[in-house]
PDBQT receptor file of N, H, CA, C and O in Angstrom, charges set to zero:
ATOM      1  N   MET A   1       0.827  -1.202   0.000  1.00  0.00    +0.000 N 
ATOM      2  CA  MET A   1       0.000   0.000   0.000  1.00  0.00    +0.000 C 
ATOM      3  C   MET A   1       0.863   1.255   0.000  1.00  0.00    +0.000 C 
ATOM      4  O   MET A   1       2.060   1.192   0.283  1.00  0.00    +0.000 OA
ATOM      5  N   ILE A   2       0.255   2.392  -0.317  1.00  0.00    +0.000 N 
ATOM      6  H   ILE A   2      -0.717   2.443  -0.547  1.00  0.00    +0.000 HD
ATOM      7  CA  ILE A   2       1.012   3.634  -0.430  1.00  0.00    +0.000 C 
ATOM      8  C   ILE A   2       1.662   3.997   0.896  1.00  0.00    +0.000 C 
ATOM      9  O   ILE A   2       2.866   4.246   0.949  1.00  0.00    +0.000 OA
ATOM     10  N   PHE A   3       0.873   4.028   1.969  1.00  0.00    +0.000 N 
ATOM     11  H   PHE A   3      -0.106   3.825   1.925  1.00  0.00    +0.000 HD
ATOM     12  CA  PHE A   3       1.426   4.435   3.260  1.00  0.00    +0.000 C 
ATOM     13  C   PHE A   3       2.517   3.476   3.715  1.00  0.00    +0.000 C 
ATOM     14  O   PHE A   3       3.421   3.866   4.454  1.00  0.00    +0.000 OA
ATOM     15  N   THR A   4       2.434   2.222   3.277  1.00  0.00    +0.000 N 
ATOM     16  H   THR A   4       1.700   1.905   2.677  1.00  0.00    +0.000 HD
ATOM     17  CA  THR A   4       3.475   1.251   3.625  1.00  0.00    +0.000 C 
ATOM     18  C   THR A   4       4.789   1.644   2.958  1.00  0.00    +0.000 C 
ATOM     19  O   THR A   4       5.849   1.586   3.580  1.00  0.00    +0.000 OA
ATOM     20  N   LEU A   5       4.713   2.046   1.683  1.00  0.00    +0.000 N 
ATOM     21  H   LEU A   5       3.852   2.094   1.178  1.00  0.00    +0.000 HD
ATOM     22  CA  LEU A   5       5.909   2.473   0.961  1.00  0.00    +0.000 C 
ATOM     23  C   LEU A   5       6.502   3.712   1.615  1.00  0.00    +0.000 C 
ATOM     24  O   LEU A   5       7.720   3.841   1.732  1.00  0.00    +0.000 OA
ATOM     25  N   LEU A   6       5.628   4.622   2.040  1.00  0.00    +0.000 N 
ATOM     26  H   LEU A   6       4.638   4.517   1.944  1.00  0.00    +0.000 HD
ATOM     27  CA  LEU A   6       6.095   5.837   2.701  1.00  0.00    +0.000 C 
ATOM     28  C   LEU A   6       6.761   5.485   4.017  1.00  0.00    +0.000 C 
ATOM     29  O   LEU A   6       7.725   6.128   4.434  1.00  0.00    +0.000 OA
ATOM     30  N   LEU A   7       6.228   4.442   4.673  1.00  0.00    +0.000 N 
ATOM     31  H   LEU A   7       5.445   3.920   4.334  1.00  0.00    +0.000 HD
ATOM     32  CA  LEU A   7       6.806   4.007   5.944  1.00  0.00    +0.000 C 
ATOM     33  C   LEU A   7       8.251   3.595   5.759  1.00  0.00    +0.000 C 
ATOM     34  O   LEU A   7       9.127   3.985   6.532  1.00  0.00    +0.000 OA
ATOM     35  N   PHE A   8       8.493   2.799   4.722  1.00  0.00    +0.000 N 
ATOM     36  H   PHE A   8       7.782   2.482   4.095  1.00  0.00    +0.000 HD
ATOM     37  CA  PHE A   8       9.851   2.330   4.471  1.00  0.00    +0.000 C 
ATOM     38  C   PHE A   8      10.727   3.457   3.932  1.00  0.00    +0.000 C 
ATOM     39  O   PHE A   8      11.939   3.470   4.147  1.00  0.00    +0.000 OA
ATOM     40  N   ASN A   9      10.106   4.398   3.233  1.00  0.00    +0.000 N 
ATOM     41  H   ASN A   9       9.121   4.387   3.059  1.00  0.00    +0.000 HD
ATOM     42  CA  ASN A   9      10.852   5.518   2.664  1.00  0.00    +0.000 C 
ATOM     43  C   ASN A   9      11.249   6.523   3.734  1.00  0.00    +0.000 C 
ATOM     44  O   ASN A   9      12.386   6.993   3.772  1.00  0.00    +0.000 OA
ATOM     45  N   GLN A  10      10.292   6.848   4.608  1.00  0.00    +0.000 N 
ATOM     46  H   GLN A  10       9.368   6.466   4.578  1.00  0.00    +0.000 HD
ATOM     47  CA  GLN A  10      10.563   7.850   5.653  1.00  0.00    +0.000 C 
ATOM     48  C   GLN A  10      10.830   7.159   6.975  1.00  0.00    +0.000 C 
ATOM     49  O   GLN A  10      11.375   6.056   7.008  1.00  0.00    +0.000 OA
ATOM     50  N   ASN A  11      10.444   7.814   8.077  1.00  0.00    +0.000 N 
ATOM     51  H   ASN A  11      10.002   8.711   8.050  1.00  0.00    +0.000 HD
ATOM     52  CA  ASN A  11      10.664   7.243   9.410  1.00  0.00    +0.000 C 
ATOM     53  C   ASN A  11       9.338   6.950  10.089  1.00  0.00    +0.000 C 
ATOM     54  O   ASN A  11       8.294   6.924   9.438  1.00  0.00    +0.000 OA
ATOM     55  N   ASN A  12       9.378   6.731  11.381  1.00  0.00    +0.000 N 
ATOM     56  H   ASN A  12      10.227   6.751  11.910  1.00  0.00    +0.000 HD
ATOM     57  CA  ASN A  12       8.156   6.450  12.127  1.00  0.00    +0.000 C 
ATOM     58  C   ASN A  12       7.207   7.643  12.119  1.00  0.00    +0.000 C 
ATOM     59  O   ASN A  12       6.023   7.502  12.427  1.00  0.00    +0.000 OA
ATOM     60  N   THR A  13       7.730   8.826  11.766  1.00  0.00    +0.000 N 
ATOM     61  H   THR A  13       8.692   8.941  11.516  1.00  0.00    +0.000 HD
ATOM     62  CA  THR A  13       6.902  10.026  11.711  1.00  0.00    +0.000 C 
ATOM     63  C   THR A  13       5.760   9.833  10.728  1.00  0.00    +0.000 C 
ATOM     64  O   THR A  13       4.635  10.270  10.967  1.00  0.00    +0.000 OA
ATOM     65  N   VAL A  14       6.067   9.171   9.615  1.00  0.00    +0.000 N 
ATOM     66  H   VAL A  14       6.982   8.816   9.421  1.00  0.00    +0.000 HD
ATOM     67  CA  VAL A  14       5.047   8.903   8.607  1.00  0.00    +0.000 C 
ATOM     68  C   VAL A  14       3.987   7.984   9.187  1.00  0.00    +0.000 C 
ATOM     69  O   VAL A  14       2.790   8.197   8.991  1.00  0.00    +0.000 OA
ATOM     70  N   TYR A  15       4.434   6.961   9.904  1.00  0.00    +0.000 N 
ATOM     71  H   TYR A  15       5.406   6.788  10.064  1.00  0.00    +0.000 HD
ATOM     72  CA  TYR A  15       3.499   6.009  10.502  1.00  0.00    +0.000 C 
ATOM     73  C   TYR A  15       2.564   6.716  11.478  1.00  0.00    +0.000 C 
ATOM     74  O   TYR A  15       1.356   6.480  11.481  1.00  0.00    +0.000 OA
ATOM     75  N   LEU A  16       3.140   7.585  12.304  1.00  0.00    +0.000 N 
ATOM     76  H   LEU A  16       4.121   7.777  12.301  1.00  0.00    +0.000 HD
ATOM     77  CA  LEU A  16       2.346   8.328  13.279  1.00  0.00    +0.000 C 
ATOM     78  C   LEU A  16       1.320   9.202  12.577  1.00  0.00    +0.000 C 
ATOM     79  O   LEU A  16       0.180   9.313  13.027  1.00  0.00    +0.000 OA
ATOM     80  N   HIS A  17       1.722   9.819  11.481  1.00  0.00    +0.000 N 
ATOM     81  H   HIS A  17       2.649   9.729  11.116  1.00  0.00    +0.000 HD
ATOM     82  CA  HIS A  17       0.830  10.684  10.730  1.00  0.00    +0.000 C 
ATOM     83  C   HIS A  17      -0.305   9.871  10.114  1.00  0.00    +0.000 C 
ATOM     84  O   HIS A  17      -1.459  10.298  10.100  1.00  0.00    +0.000 OA
ATOM     85  N   VAL A  18       0.048   8.695   9.605  1.00  0.00    +0.000 N 
ATOM     86  H   VAL A  18       0.986   8.348   9.616  1.00  0.00    +0.000 HD
ATOM     87  CA  VAL A  18      -0.969   7.812   9.007  1.00  0.00    +0.000 C 
ATOM     88  C   VAL A  18      -1.964   7.364  10.060  1.00  0.00    +0.000 C 
ATOM     89  O   VAL A  18      -3.165   7.291   9.803  1.00  0.00    +0.000 OA
ATOM     90  N   VAL A  19      -1.457   7.065  11.243  1.00  0.00    +0.000 N 
ATOM     91  H   VAL A  19      -0.481   7.124  11.452  1.00  0.00    +0.000 HD
ATOM     92  CA  VAL A  19      -2.334   6.627  12.334  1.00  0.00    +0.000 C 
ATOM     93  C   VAL A  19      -3.257   7.754  12.767  1.00  0.00    +0.000 C 
ATOM     94  O   VAL A  19      -4.408   7.523  13.136  1.00  0.00    +0.000 OA
ATOM     95  N   THR A  20      -2.733   8.991  12.717  1.00  0.00    +0.000 N 
ATOM     96  H   THR A  20      -1.798   9.179  12.417  1.00  0.00    +0.000 HD
ATOM     97  CA  THR A  20      -3.514  10.145  13.160  1.00  0.00    +0.000 C 
ATOM     98  C   THR A  20      -4.531  10.570  12.106  1.00  0.00    +0.000 C 
ATOM     99  O   THR A  20      -5.706  10.773  12.414  1.00  0.00    +0.000 OA
ATOM    100  N   ASN A  21      -4.078  10.703  10.869  1.00  0.00    +0.000 N 
ATOM    101  H   ASN A  21      -3.124  10.538  10.619  1.00  0.00    +0.000 HD
ATOM    102  CA  ASN A  21      -4.958  11.193   9.807  1.00  0.00    +0.000 C 
ATOM    103  C   ASN A  21      -5.507  10.065   8.940  1.00  0.00    +0.000 C 
ATOM    104  O   ASN A  21      -6.626  10.153   8.435  1.00  0.00    +0.000 OA
ATOM    105  N   GLY A  22      -4.726   9.016   8.771  1.00  0.00    +0.000 N 
ATOM    106  H   GLY A  22      -3.816   8.945   9.181  1.00  0.00    +0.000 HD
ATOM    107  CA  GLY A  22      -5.183   7.897   7.956  1.00  0.00    +0.000 C 
ATOM    108  C   GLY A  22      -4.675   8.016   6.531  1.00  0.00    +0.000 C 
ATOM    109  O   GLY A  22      -4.978   7.179   5.681  1.00  0.00    +0.000 OA
ATOM    110  N   PHE A  23      -3.901   9.062   6.276  1.00  0.00    +0.000 N 
ATOM    111  H   PHE A  23      -3.654   9.742   6.967  1.00  0.00    +0.000 HD
ATOM    112  CA  PHE A  23      -3.344   9.255   4.941  1.00  0.00    +0.000 C 
ATOM    113  C   PHE A  23      -1.898   9.722   5.040  1.00  0.00    +0.000 C 
ATOM    114  O   PHE A  23      -1.466  10.202   6.088  1.00  0.00    +0.000 OA
ATOM    115  N   PRO A  24      -1.146   9.579   3.941  1.00  0.00    +0.000 N 
ATOM    116  CA  PRO A  24       0.257  10.011   3.928  1.00  0.00    +0.000 C 
ATOM    117  C   PRO A  24       0.378  11.490   4.271  1.00  0.00    +0.000 C 
ATOM    118  O   PRO A  24      -0.534  12.263   3.980  1.00  0.00    +0.000 OA
ATOM    119  N   PRO A  25       1.482  11.895   4.883  1.00  0.00    +0.000 N 
ATOM    120  CA  PRO A  25       1.719  13.285   5.279  1.00  0.00    +0.000 C 
ATOM    121  C   PRO A  25       1.747  14.230   4.080  1.00  0.00    +0.000 C 
ATOM    122  O   PRO A  25       2.156  13.851   2.983  1.00  0.00    +0.000 OA
ATOM    123  N   GLU A  26       1.308  15.458   4.309  1.00  0.00    +0.000 N 
ATOM    124  H   GLU A  26       0.975  15.766   5.201  1.00  0.00    +0.000 HD
ATOM    125  CA  GLU A  26       1.281  16.433   3.220  1.00  0.00    +0.000 C 
ATOM    126  C   GLU A  26       2.687  16.921   2.886  1.00  0.00    +0.000 C 
ATOM    127  O   GLU A  26       2.916  17.516   1.833  1.00  0.00    +0.000 OA
ATOM    128  N   SER A  27       3.616  16.665   3.789  1.00  0.00    +0.000 N 
ATOM    129  H   SER A  27       3.429  16.182   4.644  1.00  0.00    +0.000 HD
ATOM    130  CA  SER A  27       5.002  17.101   3.578  1.00  0.00    +0.000 C 
ATOM    131  C   SER A  27       5.571  16.461   2.321  1.00  0.00    +0.000 C 
ATOM    132  O   SER A  27       6.371  17.066   1.608  1.00  0.00    +0.000 OA
ATOM    133  N   LEU A  28       5.143  15.212   2.056  1.00  0.00    +0.000 N 
ATOM    134  H   LEU A  28       4.493  14.720   2.635  1.00  0.00    +0.000 HD
ATOM    135  CA  LEU A  28       5.648  14.532   0.871  1.00  0.00    +0.000 C 
ATOM    136  C   LEU A  28       4.859  15.001  -0.332  1.00  0.00    +0.000 C 
ATOM    137  O   LEU A  28       5.115  14.556  -1.451  1.00  0.00    +0.000 OA
TER     138      LEU A  28
């Protein structure tokens, strides 16, 4: 999935953002 790829690409910050909003961070 997209957020999974972002997880491996970025750090746990992405995971936290996904958990909070449910979508990839707007920073990317």
